[in-house]
mmCIF file of the N, C-alpha and C atoms, coordinates in Angstrom:
data_MODEL
# 
_entry.id   MODEL 
# 
loop_
_atom_site.group_PDB 
_atom_site.id 
_atom_site.type_symbol 
_atom_site.label_atom_id 
_atom_site.label_alt_id 
_atom_site.label_comp_id 
_atom_site.label_asym_id 
_atom_site.label_entity_id 
_atom_site.label_seq_id 
_atom_site.pdbx_PDB_ins_code 
_atom_site.Cartn_x 
_atom_site.Cartn_y 
_atom_site.Cartn_z 
_atom_site.occupancy 
_atom_site.B_iso_or_equiv 
_atom_site.pdbx_formal_charge 
_atom_site.auth_seq_id 
_atom_site.auth_comp_id 
_atom_site.auth_asym_id 
_atom_site.auth_atom_id 
_atom_site.pdbx_PDB_model_num 
ATOM 1   N N  . MET A 1 1  ? 0.675   -1.404 0.158  1.00 0.00 ? 1  MET A N  1 
ATOM 2   C CA . MET A 1 1  ? -0.037  0.232  -0.409 1.00 0.00 ? 1  MET A CA 1 
ATOM 3   C C  . MET A 1 1  ? 1.035   1.196  0.256  1.00 0.00 ? 1  MET A C  1 
ATOM 4   N N  . THR A 1 2  ? 0.338   2.315  -1.003 1.00 0.00 ? 2  THR A N  1 
ATOM 5   C CA . THR A 1 2  ? 1.162   3.260  -0.826 1.00 0.00 ? 2  THR A CA 1 
ATOM 6   C C  . THR A 1 2  ? 0.367   4.529  -0.188 1.00 0.00 ? 2  THR A C  1 
ATOM 7   N N  . LEU A 1 3  ? 1.033   4.967  0.466  1.00 0.00 ? 3  LEU A N  1 
ATOM 8   C CA . LEU A 1 3  ? 0.233   6.461  1.168  1.00 0.00 ? 3  LEU A CA 1 
ATOM 9   C C  . LEU A 1 3  ? 0.989   7.765  0.464  1.00 0.00 ? 3  LEU A C  1 
ATOM 10  N N  . LEU A 1 4  ? -0.415  8.263  -0.122 1.00 0.00 ? 4  LEU A N  1 
ATOM 11  C CA . LEU A 1 4  ? 0.622   9.914  -1.033 1.00 0.00 ? 4  LEU A CA 1 
ATOM 12  C C  . LEU A 1 4  ? -0.392  11.242 0.043  1.00 0.00 ? 4  LEU A C  1 
ATOM 13  N N  . ILE A 1 5  ? 0.408   11.967 0.376  1.00 0.00 ? 5  ILE A N  1 
ATOM 14  C CA . ILE A 1 5  ? 0.203   12.930 0.894  1.00 0.00 ? 5  ILE A CA 1 
ATOM 15  C C  . ILE A 1 5  ? 0.215   14.697 0.496  1.00 0.00 ? 5  ILE A C  1 
ATOM 16  N N  . GLU A 1 6  ? -0.820  14.835 0.023  1.00 0.00 ? 6  GLU A N  1 
ATOM 17  C CA . GLU A 1 6  ? -1.156  16.055 -0.648 1.00 0.00 ? 6  GLU A CA 1 
ATOM 18  C C  . GLU A 1 6  ? -1.652  17.518 0.551  1.00 0.00 ? 6  GLU A C  1 
ATOM 19  N N  . THR A 1 7  ? -1.199  18.520 0.187  1.00 0.00 ? 7  THR A N  1 
ATOM 20  C CA . THR A 1 7  ? -1.890  20.104 0.941  1.00 0.00 ? 7  THR A CA 1 
ATOM 21  C C  . THR A 1 7  ? -2.845  21.021 0.133  1.00 0.00 ? 7  THR A C  1 
ATOM 22  N N  . TYR A 1 8  ? -3.728  20.888 0.177  1.00 0.00 ? 8  TYR A N  1 
ATOM 23  C CA . TYR A 1 8  ? -4.587  21.982 -0.010 1.00 0.00 ? 8  TYR A CA 1 
ATOM 24  C C  . TYR A 1 8  ? -5.013  23.151 0.552  1.00 0.00 ? 8  TYR A C  1 
ATOM 25  N N  . HIS A 1 9  ? -4.822  24.329 -0.092 1.00 0.00 ? 9  HIS A N  1 
ATOM 26  C CA . HIS A 1 9  ? -5.569  25.401 0.774  1.00 0.00 ? 9  HIS A CA 1 
ATOM 27  C C  . HIS A 1 9  ? -7.013  25.808 0.343  1.00 0.00 ? 9  HIS A C  1 
ATOM 28  N N  . LEU A 1 10 ? -7.820  25.767 1.339  1.00 0.00 ? 10 LEU A N  1 
ATOM 29  C CA . LEU A 1 10 ? -9.265  25.821 0.942  1.00 0.00 ? 10 LEU A CA 1 
ATOM 30  C C  . LEU A 1 10 ? -9.829  28.056 1.360  1.00 0.00 ? 10 LEU A C  1 
ATOM 31  N N  . GLN A 1 11 ? -10.029 28.315 0.614  1.00 0.00 ? 11 GLN A N  1 
ATOM 32  C CA . GLN A 1 11 ? -10.532 29.595 0.843  1.00 0.00 ? 11 GLN A CA 1 
ATOM 33  C C  . GLN A 1 11 ? -11.778 29.780 0.789  1.00 0.00 ? 11 GLN A C  1 
ATOM 34  N N  . ILE A 1 12 ? -12.776 30.023 1.779  1.00 0.00 ? 12 ILE A N  1 
ATOM 35  C CA . ILE A 1 12 ? -14.368 30.003 1.457  1.00 0.00 ? 12 ILE A CA 1 
ATOM 36  C C  . ILE A 1 12 ? -14.585 31.628 1.191  1.00 0.00 ? 12 ILE A C  1 
ATOM 37  N N  . VAL A 1 13 ? -15.588 31.562 0.552  1.00 0.00 ? 13 VAL A N  1 
ATOM 38  C CA . VAL A 1 13 ? -15.815 32.938 -0.151 1.00 0.00 ? 13 VAL A CA 1 
ATOM 39  C C  . VAL A 1 13 ? -17.286 33.233 -0.285 1.00 0.00 ? 13 VAL A C  1 
ATOM 40  N N  . ASP A 1 14 ? -17.731 34.263 0.738  1.00 0.00 ? 14 ASP A N  1 
ATOM 41  C CA . ASP A 1 14 ? -19.067 34.695 0.527  1.00 0.00 ? 14 ASP A CA 1 
ATOM 42  C C  . ASP A 1 14 ? -19.405 35.577 -0.539 1.00 0.00 ? 14 ASP A C  1 
ATOM 43  N N  . ASN A 1 15 ? -21.000 35.402 -1.213 1.00 0.00 ? 15 ASN A N  1 
ATOM 44  C CA . ASN A 1 15 ? -21.642 35.910 -1.862 1.00 0.00 ? 15 ASN A CA 1 
ATOM 45  C C  . ASN A 1 15 ? -22.316 36.803 -1.989 1.00 0.00 ? 15 ASN A C  1 
ATOM 46  N N  . GLU A 1 16 ? -22.630 38.026 -1.953 1.00 0.00 ? 16 GLU A N  1 
ATOM 47  C CA . GLU A 1 16 ? -23.811 39.066 -2.119 1.00 0.00 ? 16 GLU A CA 1 
ATOM 48  C C  . GLU A 1 16 ? -25.007 38.154 -2.060 1.00 0.00 ? 16 GLU A C  1 
ATOM 49  N N  . ASP A 1 17 ? -25.435 37.002 -2.102 1.00 0.00 ? 17 ASP A N  1 
ATOM 50  C CA . ASP A 1 17 ? -26.849 36.596 -2.490 1.00 0.00 ? 17 ASP A CA 1 
ATOM 51  C C  . ASP A 1 17 ? -26.939 34.982 -1.577 1.00 0.00 ? 17 ASP A C  1 
ATOM 52  N N  . ALA A 1 18 ? -26.230 35.469 -0.499 1.00 0.00 ? 18 ALA A N  1 
ATOM 53  C CA . ALA A 1 18 ? -25.968 34.660 0.862  1.00 0.00 ? 18 ALA A CA 1 
ATOM 54  C C  . ALA A 1 18 ? -25.749 33.340 0.677  1.00 0.00 ? 18 ALA A C  1 
ATOM 55  N N  . THR A 1 19 ? -25.011 32.703 -0.423 1.00 0.00 ? 19 THR A N  1 
ATOM 56  C CA . THR A 1 19 ? -24.287 31.697 -0.914 1.00 0.00 ? 19 THR A CA 1 
ATOM 57  C C  . THR A 1 19 ? -22.888 32.027 -0.575 1.00 0.00 ? 19 THR A C  1 
ATOM 58  N N  . CYS A 1 20 ? -21.931 30.745 -0.251 1.00 0.00 ? 20 CYS A N  1 
ATOM 59  C CA . CYS A 1 20 ? -20.882 30.824 -1.131 1.00 0.00 ? 20 CYS A CA 1 
ATOM 60  C C  . CYS A 1 20 ? -19.849 29.805 -2.192 1.00 0.00 ? 20 CYS A C  1 
ATOM 61  N N  . ASN A 1 21 ? -18.828 30.228 -2.386 1.00 0.00 ? 21 ASN A N  1 
ATOM 62  C CA . ASN A 1 21 ? -17.889 29.348 -2.764 1.00 0.00 ? 21 ASN A CA 1 
ATOM 63  C C  . ASN A 1 21 ? -16.638 29.291 -2.421 1.00 0.00 ? 21 ASN A C  1 
ATOM 64  N N  . ILE A 1 22 ? -16.108 28.181 -3.046 1.00 0.00 ? 22 ILE A N  1 
ATOM 65  C CA . ILE A 1 22 ? -14.972 27.803 -2.579 1.00 0.00 ? 22 ILE A CA 1 
ATOM 66  C C  . ILE A 1 22 ? -13.728 28.046 -3.746 1.00 0.00 ? 22 ILE A C  1 
ATOM 67  N N  . ARG A 1 23 ? -12.574 28.103 -3.033 1.00 0.00 ? 23 ARG A N  1 
ATOM 68  C CA . ARG A 1 23 ? -11.416 28.578 -3.751 1.00 0.00 ? 23 ARG A CA 1 
ATOM 69  C C  . ARG A 1 23 ? -10.336 27.591 -3.025 1.00 0.00 ? 23 ARG A C  1 
ATOM 70  N N  . LEU A 1 24 ? -9.818  26.733 -4.197 1.00 0.00 ? 24 LEU A N  1 
ATOM 71  C CA . LEU A 1 24 ? -9.485  25.298 -4.067 1.00 0.00 ? 24 LEU A CA 1 
ATOM 72  C C  . LEU A 1 24 ? -7.709  25.459 -4.420 1.00 0.00 ? 24 LEU A C  1 
ATOM 73  N N  . LEU A 1 25 ? -6.963  25.738 -3.465 1.00 0.00 ? 25 LEU A N  1 
ATOM 74  C CA . LEU A 1 25 ? -5.181  25.405 -3.978 1.00 0.00 ? 25 LEU A CA 1 
ATOM 75  C C  . LEU A 1 25 ? -4.128  24.450 -4.160 1.00 0.00 ? 25 LEU A C  1 
ATOM 76  N N  . PRO A 1 26 ? -3.552  23.928 -4.358 1.00 0.00 ? 26 PRO A N  1 
ATOM 77  C CA . PRO A 1 26 ? -3.274  23.830 -5.795 1.00 0.00 ? 26 PRO A CA 1 
ATOM 78  C C  . PRO A 1 26 ? -4.253  23.507 -7.114 1.00 0.00 ? 26 PRO A C  1 
ATOM 79  N N  . THR A 1 27 ? -4.325  23.356 -8.054 1.00 0.00 ? 27 THR A N  1 
ATOM 80  C CA . THR A 1 27 ? -5.757  23.245 -9.005 1.00 0.00 ? 27 THR A CA 1 
ATOM 81  C C  . THR A 1 27 ? -5.405  21.865 -9.743 1.00 0.00 ? 27 THR A C  1 
ATOM 82  N N  . ALA A 1 28 ? -4.639  21.182 -9.278 1.00 0.00 ? 28 ALA A N  1 
ATOM 83  C CA . ALA A 1 28 ? -4.246  19.999 -9.720 1.00 0.00 ? 28 ALA A CA 1 
ATOM 84  C C  . ALA A 1 28 ? -3.786  18.936 -8.695 1.00 0.00 ? 28 ALA A C  1 
ATOM 85  N N  . GLY A 1 29 ? -4.206  17.593 -8.687 1.00 0.00 ? 29 GLY A N  1 
ATOM 86  C CA . GLY A 1 29 ? -3.662  16.690 -7.837 1.00 0.00 ? 29 GLY A CA 1 
ATOM 87  C C  . GLY A 1 29 ? -4.396  15.324 -8.014 1.00 0.00 ? 29 GLY A C  1 
ATOM 88  N N  . LYS A 1 30 ? -4.186  14.063 -7.180 1.00 0.00 ? 30 LYS A N  1 
ATOM 89  C CA . LYS A 1 30 ? -4.668  12.873 -6.615 1.00 0.00 ? 30 LYS A CA 1 
ATOM 90  C C  . LYS A 1 30 ? -6.034  13.277 -6.126 1.00 0.00 ? 30 LYS A C  1 
ATOM 91  N N  . ALA A 1 31 ? -6.181  14.109 -5.392 1.00 0.00 ? 31 ALA A N  1 
ATOM 92  C CA . ALA A 1 31 ? -7.245  14.538 -4.591 1.00 0.00 ? 31 ALA A CA 1 
ATOM 93  C C  . ALA A 1 31 ? -8.401  14.843 -5.327 1.00 0.00 ? 31 ALA A C  1 
ATOM 94  N N  . LEU A 1 32 ? -7.915  15.493 -6.220 1.00 0.00 ? 32 LEU A N  1 
ATOM 95  C CA . LEU A 1 32 ? -9.211  16.070 -6.921 1.00 0.00 ? 32 LEU A CA 1 
ATOM 96  C C  . LEU A 1 32 ? -9.443  15.157 -8.432 1.00 0.00 ? 32 LEU A C  1 
ATOM 97  N N  . LEU A 1 33 ? -9.216  13.788 -8.033 1.00 0.00 ? 33 LEU A N  1 
ATOM 98  C CA . LEU A 1 33 ? -10.124 12.877 -9.341 1.00 0.00 ? 33 LEU A CA 1 
ATOM 99  C C  . LEU A 1 33 ? -10.971 12.008 -8.340 1.00 0.00 ? 33 LEU A C  1 
ATOM 100 N N  . LYS A 1 34 ? -11.886 11.980 -8.682 1.00 0.00 ? 34 LYS A N  1 
ATOM 101 C CA . LYS A 1 34 ? -13.349 11.648 -7.816 1.00 0.00 ? 34 LYS A CA 1 
ATOM 102 C C  . LYS A 1 34 ? -13.180 9.861  -7.686 1.00 0.00 ? 34 LYS A C  1 
ATOM 103 N N  . GLU A 1 35 ? -12.464 9.377  -8.212 1.00 0.00 ? 35 GLU A N  1 
ATOM 104 C CA . GLU A 1 35 ? -12.226 7.809  -8.176 1.00 0.00 ? 35 GLU A CA 1 
ATOM 105 C C  . GLU A 1 35 ? -11.466 7.297  -7.460 1.00 0.00 ? 35 GLU A C  1 
ATOM 106 N N  . ARG A 1 36 ? -10.663 8.348  -6.381 1.00 0.00 ? 36 ARG A N  1 
ATOM 107 C CA . ARG A 1 36 ? -9.655  8.292  -5.085 1.00 0.00 ? 36 ARG A CA 1 
ATOM 108 C C  . ARG A 1 36 ? -10.392 8.022  -4.220 1.00 0.00 ? 36 ARG A C  1 
ATOM 109 N N  . ARG A 1 37 ? -10.403 6.973  -3.489 1.00 0.00 ? 37 ARG A N  1 
ATOM 110 C CA . ARG A 1 37 ? -10.743 7.282  -2.143 1.00 0.00 ? 37 ARG A CA 1 
ATOM 111 C C  . ARG A 1 37 ? -10.097 7.948  -1.347 1.00 0.00 ? 37 ARG A C  1 
ATOM 112 N N  . LYS A 1 38 ? -10.251 8.514  -0.226 1.00 0.00 ? 38 LYS A N  1 
ATOM 113 C CA . LYS A 1 38 ? -9.458  9.506  0.151  1.00 0.00 ? 38 LYS A CA 1 
ATOM 114 C C  . LYS A 1 38 ? -9.800  9.948  1.903  1.00 0.00 ? 38 LYS A C  1 
ATOM 115 N N  . LEU A 1 39 ? -8.976  9.998  2.700  1.00 0.00 ? 39 LEU A N  1 
ATOM 116 C CA . LEU A 1 39 ? -8.869  10.971 3.908  1.00 0.00 ? 39 LEU A CA 1 
ATOM 117 C C  . LEU A 1 39 ? -8.477  12.416 3.933  1.00 0.00 ? 39 LEU A C  1 
ATOM 118 N N  . TYR A 1 40 ? -9.271  13.115 4.494  1.00 0.00 ? 40 TYR A N  1 
ATOM 119 C CA . TYR A 1 40 ? -8.740  14.096 4.786  1.00 0.00 ? 40 TYR A CA 1 
ATOM 120 C C  . TYR A 1 40 ? -9.112  14.900 6.021  1.00 0.00 ? 40 TYR A C  1 
ATOM 121 N N  . ILE A 1 41 ? -8.008  15.940 6.172  1.00 0.00 ? 41 ILE A N  1 
ATOM 122 C CA . ILE A 1 41 ? -8.173  16.551 7.688  1.00 0.00 ? 41 ILE A CA 1 
ATOM 123 C C  . ILE A 1 41 ? -8.254  18.191 7.416  1.00 0.00 ? 41 ILE A C  1 
ATOM 124 N N  . ILE A 1 42 ? -9.169  18.677 8.008  1.00 0.00 ? 42 ILE A N  1 
ATOM 125 C CA . ILE A 1 42 ? -9.220  20.386 7.722  1.00 0.00 ? 42 ILE A CA 1 
ATOM 126 C C  . ILE A 1 42 ? -8.510  21.070 9.169  1.00 0.00 ? 42 ILE A C  1 
ATOM 127 N N  . SER A 1 43 ? -7.647  21.552 8.413  1.00 0.00 ? 43 SER A N  1 
ATOM 128 C CA . SER A 1 43 ? -7.153  22.286 10.050 1.00 0.00 ? 43 SER A CA 1 
ATOM 129 C C  . SER A 1 43 ? -6.822  23.649 10.066 1.00 0.00 ? 43 SER A C  1 
ATOM 130 N N  . ASN A 1 44 ? -6.571  24.899 10.824 1.00 0.00 ? 44 ASN A N  1 
ATOM 131 C CA . ASN A 1 44 ? -6.669  26.215 11.026 1.00 0.00 ? 44 ASN A CA 1 
ATOM 132 C C  . ASN A 1 44 ? -5.246  26.127 11.524 1.00 0.00 ? 44 ASN A C  1 
ATOM 133 N N  . GLY A 1 45 ? -4.090  26.460 10.936 1.00 0.00 ? 45 GLY A N  1 
ATOM 134 C CA . GLY A 1 45 ? -2.636  26.510 12.062 1.00 0.00 ? 45 GLY A CA 1 
ATOM 135 C C  . GLY A 1 45 ? -2.363  24.853 12.262 1.00 0.00 ? 45 GLY A C  1 
ATOM 136 N N  . SER A 1 46 ? -2.135  24.716 13.129 1.00 0.00 ? 46 SER A N  1 
ATOM 137 C CA . SER A 1 46 ? -2.110  23.427 14.233 1.00 0.00 ? 46 SER A CA 1 
ATOM 138 C C  . SER A 1 46 ? -3.176  22.985 15.176 1.00 0.00 ? 46 SER A C  1 
ATOM 139 N N  . GLU A 1 47 ? -4.025  23.613 14.856 1.00 0.00 ? 47 GLU A N  1 
ATOM 140 C CA . GLU A 1 47 ? -5.602  23.217 15.269 1.00 0.00 ? 47 GLU A CA 1 
ATOM 141 C C  . GLU A 1 47 ? -6.626  22.457 14.063 1.00 0.00 ? 47 GLU A C  1 
ATOM 142 N N  . ILE A 1 48 ? -6.588  20.597 14.999 1.00 0.00 ? 48 ILE A N  1 
ATOM 143 C CA . ILE A 1 48 ? -7.670  20.121 13.729 1.00 0.00 ? 48 ILE A CA 1 
ATOM 144 C C  . ILE A 1 48 ? -8.767  20.439 14.118 1.00 0.00 ? 48 ILE A C  1 
ATOM 145 N N  . LEU A 1 49 ? -9.546  20.775 12.834 1.00 0.00 ? 49 LEU A N  1 
ATOM 146 C CA . LEU A 1 49 ? -10.933 21.245 12.776 1.00 0.00 ? 49 LEU A CA 1 
ATOM 147 C C  . LEU A 1 49 ? -11.853 19.847 12.780 1.00 0.00 ? 49 LEU A C  1 
ATOM 148 N N  . TYR A 1 50 ? -11.491 19.029 11.820 1.00 0.00 ? 50 TYR A N  1 
ATOM 149 C CA . TYR A 1 50 ? -12.208 18.238 11.079 1.00 0.00 ? 50 TYR A CA 1 
ATOM 150 C C  . TYR A 1 50 ? -11.534 16.924 10.694 1.00 0.00 ? 50 TYR A C  1 
ATOM 151 N N  . VAL A 1 51 ? -11.619 15.704 10.607 1.00 0.00 ? 51 VAL A N  1 
ATOM 152 C CA . VAL A 1 51 ? -11.256 14.862 9.665  1.00 0.00 ? 51 VAL A CA 1 
ATOM 153 C C  . VAL A 1 51 ? -12.358 13.791 9.393  1.00 0.00 ? 51 VAL A C  1 
ATOM 154 N N  . GLY A 1 52 ? -12.114 13.469 8.069  1.00 0.00 ? 52 GLY A N  1 
ATOM 155 C CA . GLY A 1 52 ? -13.344 13.151 7.204  1.00 0.00 ? 52 GLY A CA 1 
ATOM 156 C C  . GLY A 1 52 ? -12.867 12.313 6.349  1.00 0.00 ? 52 GLY A C  1 
ATOM 157 N N  . GLU A 1 53 ? -13.432 11.397 5.522  1.00 0.00 ? 53 GLU A N  1 
ATOM 158 C CA . GLU A 1 53 ? -13.371 10.349 4.244  1.00 0.00 ? 53 GLU A CA 1 
ATOM 159 C C  . GLU A 1 53 ? -14.480 10.920 3.431  1.00 0.00 ? 53 GLU A C  1 
ATOM 160 N N  . ALA A 1 54 ? -14.080 10.586 2.293  1.00 0.00 ? 54 ALA A N  1 
ATOM 161 C CA . ALA A 1 54 ? -14.220 11.114 0.880  1.00 0.00 ? 54 ALA A CA 1 
ATOM 162 C C  . ALA A 1 54 ? -14.356 9.747  -0.466 1.00 0.00 ? 54 ALA A C  1 
ATOM 163 N N  . ASN A 1 55 ? -15.629 9.894  -1.127 1.00 0.00 ? 55 ASN A N  1 
ATOM 164 C CA . ASN A 1 55 ? -15.131 9.341  -2.667 1.00 0.00 ? 55 ASN A CA 1 
ATOM 165 C C  . ASN A 1 55 ? -15.226 9.684  -3.599 1.00 0.00 ? 55 ASN A C  1 
ATOM 166 N N  . THR A 1 56 ? -15.444 11.167 -3.437 1.00 0.00 ? 56 THR A N  1 
ATOM 167 C CA . THR A 1 56 ? -15.437 11.930 -4.537 1.00 0.00 ? 56 THR A CA 1 
ATOM 168 C C  . THR A 1 56 ? -14.313 12.947 -4.741 1.00 0.00 ? 56 THR A C  1 
ATOM 169 N N  . SER A 1 57 ? -14.334 13.761 -5.672 1.00 0.00 ? 57 SER A N  1 
ATOM 170 C CA . SER A 1 57 ? -13.182 14.814 -5.556 1.00 0.00 ? 57 SER A CA 1 
ATOM 171 C C  . SER A 1 57 ? -13.177 15.500 -4.179 1.00 0.00 ? 57 SER A C  1 
ATOM 172 N N  . ILE A 1 58 ? -12.378 15.709 -4.094 1.00 0.00 ? 58 ILE A N  1 
ATOM 173 C CA . ILE A 1 58 ? -12.008 16.652 -2.567 1.00 0.00 ? 58 ILE A CA 1 
ATOM 174 C C  . ILE A 1 58 ? -12.773 18.177 -3.092 1.00 0.00 ? 58 ILE A C  1 
ATOM 175 N N  . LYS A 1 59 ? -12.597 18.674 -4.068 1.00 0.00 ? 59 LYS A N  1 
ATOM 176 C CA . LYS A 1 59 ? -13.231 20.024 -4.352 1.00 0.00 ? 59 LYS A CA 1 
ATOM 177 C C  . LYS A 1 59 ? -14.916 19.707 -4.566 1.00 0.00 ? 59 LYS A C  1 
ATOM 178 N N  . THR A 1 60 ? -15.467 18.710 -5.142 1.00 0.00 ? 60 THR A N  1 
ATOM 179 C CA . THR A 1 60 ? -16.678 18.790 -4.858 1.00 0.00 ? 60 THR A CA 1 
ATOM 180 C C  . THR A 1 60 ? -17.297 18.467 -3.412 1.00 0.00 ? 60 THR A C  1 
ATOM 181 N N  . ARG A 1 61 ? -16.279 17.421 -2.348 1.00 0.00 ? 61 ARG A N  1 
ATOM 182 C CA . ARG A 1 61 ? -16.752 17.268 -0.750 1.00 0.00 ? 61 ARG A CA 1 
ATOM 183 C C  . ARG A 1 61 ? -16.805 18.965 -0.506 1.00 0.00 ? 61 ARG A C  1 
ATOM 184 N N  . PHE A 1 62 ? -16.139 19.748 -0.951 1.00 0.00 ? 62 PHE A N  1 
ATOM 185 C CA . PHE A 1 62 ? -15.905 20.837 0.010  1.00 0.00 ? 62 PHE A CA 1 
ATOM 186 C C  . PHE A 1 62 ? -17.087 22.159 -0.518 1.00 0.00 ? 62 PHE A C  1 
ATOM 187 N N  . GLN A 1 63 ? -17.201 21.589 -2.137 1.00 0.00 ? 63 GLN A N  1 
ATOM 188 C CA . GLN A 1 63 ? -18.332 22.371 -2.115 1.00 0.00 ? 63 GLN A CA 1 
ATOM 189 C C  . GLN A 1 63 ? -19.646 21.748 -1.727 1.00 0.00 ? 63 GLN A C  1 
ATOM 190 N N  . ARG A 1 64 ? -20.254 20.702 -1.448 1.00 0.00 ? 64 ARG A N  1 
ATOM 191 C CA . ARG A 1 64 ? -21.216 20.325 -0.776 1.00 0.00 ? 64 ARG A CA 1 
ATOM 192 C C  . ARG A 1 64 ? -21.367 20.758 0.590  1.00 0.00 ? 64 ARG A C  1 
ATOM 193 N N  . SER A 1 65 ? -20.610 21.392 1.350  1.00 0.00 ? 65 SER A N  1 
ATOM 194 C CA . SER A 1 65 ? -20.688 21.669 2.373  1.00 0.00 ? 65 SER A CA 1 
ATOM 195 C C  . SER A 1 65 ? -20.986 22.940 2.664  1.00 0.00 ? 65 SER A C  1 
ATOM 196 N N  . CYS A 1 66 ? -20.977 23.785 1.502  1.00 0.00 ? 66 CYS A N  1 
ATOM 197 C CA . CYS A 1 66 ? -21.321 25.198 1.042  1.00 0.00 ? 66 CYS A CA 1 
ATOM 198 C C  . CYS A 1 66 ? -22.610 24.906 0.455  1.00 0.00 ? 66 CYS A C  1 
ATOM 199 N N  . ASN A 1 67 ? -23.103 24.122 0.131  1.00 0.00 ? 67 ASN A N  1 
ATOM 200 C CA . ASN A 1 67 ? -24.204 24.489 -0.622 1.00 0.00 ? 67 ASN A CA 1 
ATOM 201 C C  . ASN A 1 67 ? -25.097 22.989 -0.284 1.00 0.00 ? 67 ASN A C  1 
ATOM 202 N N  . SER A 1 68 ? -26.565 23.060 -0.599 1.00 0.00 ? 68 SER A N  1 
ATOM 203 C CA . SER A 1 68 ? -27.569 21.876 -0.210 1.00 0.00 ? 68 SER A CA 1 
ATOM 204 C C  . SER A 1 68 ? -26.970 20.997 -1.183 1.00 0.00 ? 68 SER A C  1 
ATOM 205 N N  . TYR A 1 69 ? -26.920 19.424 -0.874 1.00 0.00 ? 69 TYR A N  1 
ATOM 206 C CA . TYR A 1 69 ? -26.919 18.607 -1.701 1.00 0.00 ? 69 TYR A CA 1 
ATOM 207 C C  . TYR A 1 69 ? -28.014 16.942 -1.947 1.00 0.00 ? 69 TYR A C  1 
ATOM 208 N N  . ASN A 1 70 ? -28.211 16.896 -2.966 1.00 0.00 ? 70 ASN A N  1 
ATOM 209 C CA . ASN A 1 70 ? -29.562 15.960 -2.843 1.00 0.00 ? 70 ASN A CA 1 
ATOM 210 C C  . ASN A 1 70 ? -30.480 16.500 -1.674 1.00 0.00 ? 70 ASN A C  1 
ATOM 211 N N  . PHE A 1 71 ? -31.043 18.056 -1.913 1.00 0.00 ? 71 PHE A N  1 
ATOM 212 C CA . PHE A 1 71 ? -32.229 18.296 -1.335 1.00 0.00 ? 71 PHE A CA 1 
ATOM 213 C C  . PHE A 1 71 ? -33.378 18.831 -2.223 1.00 0.00 ? 71 PHE A C  1 
ATOM 214 N N  . TYR A 1 72 ? -34.185 18.493 -2.187 1.00 0.00 ? 72 TYR A N  1 
ATOM 215 C CA . TYR A 1 72 ? -35.652 18.424 -3.045 1.00 0.00 ? 72 TYR A CA 1 
ATOM 216 C C  . TYR A 1 72 ? -37.050 18.955 -2.212 1.00 0.00 ? 72 TYR A C  1 
ATOM 217 N N  . LYS A 1 73 ? -37.430 19.920 -2.888 1.00 0.00 ? 73 LYS A N  1 
ATOM 218 C CA . LYS A 1 73 ? -38.631 20.746 -1.882 1.00 0.00 ? 73 LYS A CA 1 
ATOM 219 C C  . LYS A 1 73 ? -39.656 19.941 -2.354 1.00 0.00 ? 73 LYS A C  1 
# 
């Protein structure tokens, strides 16, 4: 088994219409491929805020945190 560690910087951008977008840098990497299972850690400095698991692109995973996903009226 090979362990791959990548670092991304996530910036949440508030929009005027009460929604938000994300900016994720760098814009290329293995975590951005949807077919790879991944464990991710969200931190601020040395403080760990969240540990999660995803099977989708890491960008898609963070976008779902800002928007409703599978929500129907």
